[in-house]
C-alpha positions as CSV (number, residue, x, y, z in Angstrom):
1,X,90.5,86.6,73.7
2,X,91.6,87.8,77.3
3,X,95.0,89.5,77.9
4,X,96.7,89.5,81.1
5,X,99.0,91.9,82.0
6,X,101.6,92.2,85.1
7,X,103.2,95.2,86.7
8,X,105.0,96.1,90.0
9,X,104.0,99.3,92.1
10,X,106.1,101.7,91.4
11,X,108.5,103.1,94.5
12,X,107.8,106.7,94.7
13,X,104.3,105.9,95.1
14,X,105.0,104.8,98.7
15,X,103.5,107.8,100.8
16,X,105.5,109.8,103.7
17,X,105.4,108.8,107.2
18,X,103.3,112.5,107.5
19,X,101.0,111.4,104.9
20,X,100.5,108.2,105.4
21,X,99.7,109.1,109.2
22,X,96.8,111.4,107.3
23,X,95.6,109.0,104.7
24,X,94.8,106.5,107.4
25,X,93.2,109.1,109.4
26,X,91.0,109.8,106.5
27,X,90.7,106.0,105.0
28,X,89.9,105.4,108.7
29,X,87.0,108.2,108.6
30,X,85.4,107.2,105.4
31,X,84.9,103.5,106.6
32,X,82.4,104.7,109.0
33,X,80.2,106.5,106.7
34,X,81.0,103.8,102.9
35,X,80.6,100.1,103.1
36,X,84.0,98.9,102.2
37,X,84.5,97.8,98.6
38,X,87.4,95.0,99.6
39,X,86.1,93.7,103.3
40,X,88.6,90.7,103.5
41,X,91.1,92.7,102.0
42,X,91.8,96.2,102.7
43,X,94.3,95.7,104.9
44,X,96.1,93.2,103.0
45,X,96.2,96.0,99.8
46,X,99.3,97.7,101.5
47,X,101.2,94.7,101.3
48,X,100.2,93.9,96.9
49,X,103.7,94.9,95.4
50,X,102.7,93.3,91.8
51,X,99.3,92.9,89.9
52,X,98.1,90.9,87.5
53,X,95.0,91.8,85.3
54,X,92.6,90.2,83.8
55,X,91.1,91.7,80.4
56,X,88.4,90.3,78.4
57,X,90.4,91.5,75.7
58,X,92.8,94.0,74.5
59,X,90.9,97.0,74.9
60,X,88.8,96.3,77.7
61,X,88.6,97.5,81.2
62,X,90.0,94.9,83.9
63,X,87.8,91.5,84.4
64,X,89.9,89.9,87.7
65,X,93.0,91.2,89.2
66,X,95.1,89.6,91.7
67,X,98.0,91.2,94.8
68,X,101.2,89.5,94.6
69,X,103.7,90.2,97.6
70,X,107.7,91.1,97.1
71,X,107.5,87.0,97.2
72,X,105.4,86.7,94.3
73,X,103.0,84.9,96.5
74,X,99.0,86.0,95.7
75,X,97.5,87.8,98.8
76,X,94.1,89.3,96.9
77,X,91.7,88.5,94.4
78,X,89.2,90.4,93.0
79,X,86.2,90.5,92.5
80,X,85.6,87.5,94.7
81,X,83.5,86.9,97.8
82,X,82.2,90.4,99.2
83,X,84.9,91.9,97.5
84,X,84.4,94.1,94.1
85,X,88.2,94.9,93.2
86,X,90.7,97.6,93.7
87,X,91.0,98.0,90.0
88,X,87.9,96.4,88.3
89,X,86.1,98.7,90.4
90,X,87.2,101.6,88.5
91,X,87.2,103.3,84.8
92,X,90.4,102.5,83.7
93,X,91.6,100.3,80.2
94,X,94.5,98.7,79.6
95,X,96.2,101.2,77.6
96,X,95.9,103.4,81.4
97,X,97.6,100.8,82.7
98,X,100.4,100.7,80.2
99,X,100.9,104.7,79.8
100,X,101.1,104.5,83.9
101,X,103.4,101.4,84.9
102,X,105.5,98.8,83.4
103,X,103.6,96.1,82.0
104,X,104.3,93.1,80.8
105,X,102.2,90.5,79.0
106,X,101.6,87.2,80.6
107,X,99.6,84.0,80.4
108,X,96.2,82.6,81.2
109,X,98.0,79.6,82.9
110,X,99.8,82.0,85.4
111,X,97.2,84.2,86.0
112,X,95.0,81.3,86.7
113,X,98.0,79.8,88.7
114,X,98.2,82.5,91.0
115,X,94.6,83.1,91.0
116,X,93.9,79.5,92.7
117,X,96.6,80.5,95.2
118,X,93.5,81.8,97.1
119,X,91.0,79.9,97.9
């Protein structure tokens, strides 16, 4: 049975202007030598304020994810087409999300509705 969560990106994760500039430079350099994992969405991920994550079951890894903007509109969904994913492309389990973020359980219908907002 699938399991779904939602969480808001904490405000303190935002980088300072100096750190942000250095980070952008470093990421730009990496994109030259490493293929992008999410070519359609890399520029949109910075605008994600909420994440919806689908797991196969309560103890598994993420299988699908949706990024919502500040107005709760879907702006990224992964994996989708050429995009591997932001959270689905790592080794975090649901317990890791619960420890790191203020998560809330959501239902499947809400997840599917947001998933279908992007075609």
